[in-house]
N, C-alpha and C positions, 0 to 999 in steps of 0.2 A: 806308817812304817812300810806298807806295801809300795807306795810311791817311791820311797827310798830304794827299795830293791830293784824296781824298774829302772830308776835313774842310774844305779850302779851298773846294771847290766848293759844299758845303752852306752855308758861311759867306757866300759871295758871293751865293747865292740869298736868304739872309735879309736881306742888305744891300739888295738890289733890292726885296724885299717891303716892307721898312721905308720905303724912299724912295717907293714907290707909295702909301703910306697916311699921309702926313704931314699931311693936312688933317684934324685931329683935334679932338675935344671930349671932355673928361672928363665922365662922368655916365651915367645910365641913364634911358631914356625909359619913363615909367609911364603907363598908361591909367587914367583915373579917371572915376567916375560920382558924381553929387551929388544931394542933395535940396535943395529951395529953401526949405522952411518955409511956403509959402503954403497956407492951409487949402483943401482940395478939389483940390489939384494931384495929377495922376497919380503924381508922385514919392512922395507919401505912402502910396500903395498898392503901392509896389515898382517902378514904372517910372521909374527914376532918369534925370536929365538927363545927357547925355554921348553919346559919350565925349569927355572933355577929356584933353589930353596935357600931362604935366609932365616936366621934367628935374630929376632929383635928383643931388646930388653931395655929397661930404664936403669941408669946408673948415675948417681950424683945429679939427678935432675935432668939428665940428657938421655935421649934415645940412642942406643947403640945397635949396630947391625953387623952381623958376621955371616959370610957364606957358609953353607953346610955342604960338605962333600957328599955326593950321592951315597957312597958306601957307609956314611954315618947317619943318614936321614932317619932311618927307623929307630935307631938308638936315641937320637935327639927327640923325636916325636914321643917315644915312650917315656923319656925322662921329663919332658915338659907336661905330659898328661899326668904323670905321677905327682908332679908339683901341685897341680890343680886339685887332685884328690887329697893329697896330704894337707894342703891348706884348708880345705873344707873340713876334713876330719879334725884338724887342730882347732878350728873355730867351734865345731860341735863339742869337742872335748872340753874346751873352756866354758861353754855354756852349761854342760852337765855338771862340771865341777862347781861353778857359781851356784847353781841350784842346790847341789848337795850341801855346800858349806853355808850359804846364806839363807836358805829356805828351810834349813833343818830346825825342827822344833825341840 
């Protein structure tokens, strides 16, 4: 019975963690540097333009990419981090629920 109380406590913490991180966005923020192709530009000697930030995600079996405007970068980073936290909290919540339901005596 003591184990059940511990599991319920852990499950409830995961529920709270999940609720705190529901403002989510699927994807990964990637930092990119580019060359422009203009003759004589410093990027042709290795000093590339950037950084530019892109969001990449998988959709329908394909990788998608979208430029992130600088003024939206912190918001996108926060939301993609929230997605990772929420995903892990959901996995743990499912694990605690399985143990509570199937390992109950």
